[in-house]
C-alpha positions as CSV (number, residue, x, y, z in Angstrom):
1,X,-64.7,-18.2,-19.1
2,X,-64.0,-15.0,-16.4
3,X,-61.0,-14.7,-14.1
4,X,-61.8,-15.3,-10.9
5,X,-60.1,-12.9,-8.5
6,X,-59.3,-14.0,-4.7
7,X,-59.6,-10.1,-2.6
8,X,-59.3,-11.9,0.8
9,X,-56.1,-14.0,-0.4
10,X,-54.7,-11.0,-1.8
11,X,-55.3,-8.8,0.7
12,X,-53.9,-11.4,3.3
13,X,-51.0,-12.3,1.1
14,X,-49.6,-8.7,1.8
15,X,-49.4,-6.7,4.9
16,X,-48.8,-2.2,5.0
17,X,-47.1,-2.1,8.2
18,X,-46.8,1.7,9.7
19,X,-43.0,2.1,11.4
20,X,-41.9,4.8,13.9
21,X,-38.3,5.4,15.6
22,X,-38.4,7.8,18.4
23,X,-36.0,8.8,20.7
24,X,-37.7,10.2,23.4
25,X,-35.4,12.0,25.3
26,X,-36.8,10.4,28.4
27,X,-40.6,12.0,28.0
28,X,-39.0,15.1,28.5
29,X,-39.7,19.0,26.4
30,X,-36.0,20.2,26.1
31,X,-37.8,23.7,27.2
32,X,-39.0,22.0,30.3
33,X,-36.4,20.9,33.0
34,X,-37.6,18.4,35.0
35,X,-40.8,17.9,33.4
36,X,-41.8,14.6,32.8
37,X,-44.5,14.6,29.9
38,X,-45.8,11.7,28.3
39,X,-48.8,12.8,27.8
40,X,-47.4,13.8,24.8
41,X,-45.4,11.2,23.6
42,X,-48.0,9.4,24.1
43,X,-49.9,11.4,21.0
44,X,-47.5,11.9,18.7
45,X,-47.0,7.7,18.6
46,X,-50.7,7.8,18.3
47,X,-51.3,10.0,15.9
48,X,-48.5,8.9,13.3
49,X,-50.6,5.7,13.3
50,X,-47.9,3.4,14.2
51,X,-48.5,-0.2,14.2
52,X,-45.0,-0.9,15.5
53,X,-42.3,1.7,16.9
54,X,-39.1,1.5,18.3
55,X,-38.6,4.0,21.1
56,X,-34.7,5.2,22.7
57,X,-34.1,6.7,25.6
58,X,-36.5,4.7,28.8
59,X,-36.6,5.6,32.0
60,X,-38.0,3.1,34.1
61,X,-38.5,3.6,38.2
62,X,-35.7,6.4,37.8
63,X,-35.5,9.1,40.6
64,X,-35.4,11.4,37.0
65,X,-38.6,9.8,35.5
66,X,-40.5,8.3,38.7
67,X,-39.7,5.7,40.8
68,X,-43.2,4.5,40.3
69,X,-43.1,4.8,36.9
70,X,-43.0,1.6,33.7
71,X,-42.1,4.8,31.1
72,X,-42.1,1.6,28.2
73,X,-45.4,0.5,30.2
74,X,-47.4,3.7,30.3
75,X,-46.7,4.3,27.0
76,X,-47.8,1.4,25.1
77,X,-51.6,1.9,27.2
78,X,-51.4,5.3,26.6
79,X,-50.6,4.8,22.5
80,X,-52.8,1.9,22.8
81,X,-50.1,-0.8,22.1
82,X,-51.4,-4.3,22.8
83,X,-47.3,-5.5,22.7
84,X,-44.1,-4.2,24.5
85,X,-40.6,-5.0,25.5
86,X,-38.7,-2.6,27.9
87,X,-35.0,-3.5,27.4
88,X,-32.0,-2.2,29.7
89,X,-29.0,-1.1,28.5
90,X,-27.7,0.8,32.2
91,X,-28.7,0.9,36.0
92,X,-30.3,4.2,36.2
93,X,-31.1,6.4,39.3
94,X,-31.9,3.0,41.6
95,X,-33.9,1.6,38.1
96,X,-33.5,1.2,34.1
97,X,-33.1,3.2,31.3
98,X,-33.1,1.8,28.1
99,X,-34.9,1.7,25.0
100,X,-38.5,-0.3,23.8
101,X,-39.8,-1.7,22.0
102,X,-44.1,-1.1,20.8
103,X,-46.3,-3.6,18.3
104,X,-50.2,-3.8,18.2
105,X,-48.8,-7.2,17.0
106,X,-48.6,-10.4,18.7
107,X,-44.8,-10.2,20.0
108,X,-42.8,-13.2,20.8
109,X,-38.9,-14.9,21.0
110,X,-37.5,-10.8,23.4
111,X,-33.9,-10.7,24.1
112,X,-32.0,-8.2,25.0
113,X,-28.1,-8.0,23.5
114,X,-25.3,-7.1,24.5
115,X,-23.1,-4.3,21.8
116,X,-19.1,-3.8,22.1
117,X,-17.5,-1.3,24.8
118,X,-14.2,-0.8,23.7
119,X,-14.2,2.6,24.3
120,X,-15.6,2.0,28.1
121,X,-18.6,5.1,27.3
122,X,-21.9,3.9,28.5
123,X,-23.3,0.8,27.6
124,X,-25.4,-0.2,24.8
125,X,-28.0,-2.7,23.6
126,X,-29.4,-4.0,20.8
127,X,-32.8,-5.7,21.5
128,X,-34.8,-7.9,19.1
129,X,-38.0,-9.8,18.8
130,X,-40.4,-11.7,16.1
131,X,-43.0,-9.7,15.1
132,X,-46.1,-12.0,14.2
133,X,-48.1,-10.2,11.3
134,X,-50.7,-12.9,10.1
135,X,-50.7,-16.6,10.9
136,X,-48.5,-17.0,7.8
137,X,-45.6,-13.9,8.0
138,X,-43.2,-13.0,11.0
139,X,-40.5,-10.3,11.3
140,X,-37.8,-9.4,13.2
141,X,-37.6,-5.8,15.2
142,X,-35.1,-5.1,16.6
143,X,-34.0,-1.6,18.8
144,X,-30.4,0.3,19.4
145,X,-29.1,3.1,20.7
146,X,-26.0,3.5,19.7
147,X,-23.0,5.4,21.3
148,X,-21.8,9.1,20.3
149,X,-18.9,9.8,21.7
150,X,-16.6,8.0,19.4
151,X,-16.7,7.4,15.8
152,X,-14.4,4.1,17.2
153,X,-17.0,2.7,19.8
154,X,-19.8,3.4,17.9
155,X,-18.0,0.9,14.4
156,X,-17.6,-1.4,17.3
157,X,-20.8,-1.9,17.7
158,X,-22.3,-1.4,14.4
159,X,-19.7,-4.6,13.1
160,X,-21.8,-6.4,16.1
161,X,-25.3,-5.5,15.6
162,X,-24.6,-6.4,11.5
163,X,-23.4,-9.5,12.3
164,X,-26.1,-10.6,14.4
165,X,-28.9,-9.5,12.1
166,X,-27.2,-10.5,8.5
167,X,-28.0,-14.4,9.7
168,X,-31.6,-13.7,10.1
169,X,-33.6,-15.4,7.8
170,X,-36.6,-13.7,8.5
171,X,-37.6,-10.1,7.0
172,X,-35.8,-7.4,9.5
173,X,-36.5,-3.8,10.8
174,X,-34.4,-2.0,12.9
175,X,-34.6,1.5,14.0
176,X,-32.9,3.4,16.3
177,X,-31.0,6.8,17.2
178,X,-27.4,5.1,15.1
179,X,-25.7,9.2,16.7
180,X,-24.3,8.9,13.2
181,X,-24.7,10.6,10.1
182,X,-25.6,8.7,6.7
183,X,-22.2,9.5,5.3
184,X,-19.8,7.9,8.7
185,X,-18.0,4.8,8.6
186,X,-21.3,3.7,10.6
187,X,-23.9,3.5,8.2
188,X,-21.9,2.6,4.7
189,X,-21.4,-0.4,6.9
190,X,-24.7,-1.0,7.0
191,X,-26.4,0.3,4.0
192,X,-24.2,-3.1,2.5
193,X,-26.8,-5.0,4.3
194,X,-29.8,-3.1,4.8
195,X,-31.5,-0.3,2.7
196,X,-33.1,3.5,4.3
197,X,-36.7,4.0,4.5
198,X,-35.0,7.5,3.5
199,X,-34.8,6.5,-0.7
200,X,-32.8,9.5,-0.7
201,X,-31.6,12.7,0.7
202,X,-32.2,11.8,4.7
203,X,-34.4,14.7,6.2
204,X,-33.0,15.5,10.0
205,X,-34.0,14.1,13.4
206,X,-31.6,16.5,15.3
207,X,-31.8,17.9,17.4
208,X,-35.5,18.7,17.0
209,X,-34.8,22.7,18.3
210,X,-32.3,23.4,15.3
211,X,-32.4,20.1,12.8
212,X,-28.5,20.1,11.8
213,X,-28.2,16.4,10.9
214,X,-29.6,12.5,10.6
215,X,-29.3,10.6,12.7
216,X,-32.5,9.1,13.3
217,X,-33.5,5.6,10.8
218,X,-35.4,3.3,10.0
219,X,-33.5,0.8,8.7
220,X,-34.5,-3.1,6.8
221,X,-33.5,-6.1,4.5
222,X,-35.2,-9.0,3.4
223,X,-36.7,-9.9,-0.5
224,X,-40.2,-9.5,0.9
225,X,-40.9,-5.8,2.4
226,X,-41.2,-2.7,0.3
227,X,-40.8,0.5,1.7
228,X,-44.4,2.2,0.5
229,X,-43.6,6.0,1.8
230,X,-40.9,7.4,4.4
231,X,-41.6,11.0,6.7
232,X,-39.9,12.9,9.1
233,X,-42.4,14.2,11.5
234,X,-41.4,17.7,13.1
235,X,-42.8,17.6,16.3
236,X,-40.4,19.9,18.1
237,X,-41.6,19.9,21.5
238,X,-41.3,16.3,22.9
239,X,-37.7,15.7,22.5
240,X,-34.0,16.7,21.6
241,X,-35.4,14.1,17.9
242,X,-38.1,14.4,15.9
243,X,-39.7,10.2,15.6
244,X,-38.8,9.0,12.2
245,X,-41.8,7.3,10.2
246,X,-42.4,4.6,7.5
247,X,-44.7,2.5,6.0
248,X,-43.7,-1.2,4.7
249,X,-45.3,-3.5,2.3
250,X,-45.2,-7.5,3.7
251,X,-45.7,-9.9,1.4
252,X,-46.2,-13.0,3.2
């Protein structure tokens, strides 16, 4: 008797998910001061075919970006994402400034955690959501933008977010502008718990106009998550950072 192979059951047991991390420079092309160009950012996100996106430098109802503009909401709509979560890091110009998570899958349990700031620099946060990939698989998605002004401040924030996410039993994907290079104390400490989607050399992500450092990453942890592909998208016009893209295989 031959083996009966259930393709539908196999497909349901494994899911491929594309993740994007992008510091969008509040949708201001560096070559065009004071211009807000959401359409280009949205097109880059949409063309990446991402299912989940972590954005940094997102403005909501600010004078700089537009007093009536909720950047996270509009980008989600323009790029074709049904679910989104904005995480405020600071009050800014009459509105808010921070990070956002976009998802084509349902989200729940949204939370923003303030990160340590011993040097009294610009406050930073860690945002987290549960993303329901299918009826049997839920992952933790986290997104952050860490301090660039002081290495000890950056490391204090890494200590805290690692502690928070290390306790998570679900598969975890962490996106962000970490503002520190792969061989830094901060990243070495994170790599004790997380793997990077760039499995060998991590290509430069900043600045987009003159690439010279890697500071944007997609990290992950969990026995049921495997990275299939990593790519830095060489989009040099829309922001001062390149987007980082990774394709994962998730098992139930």
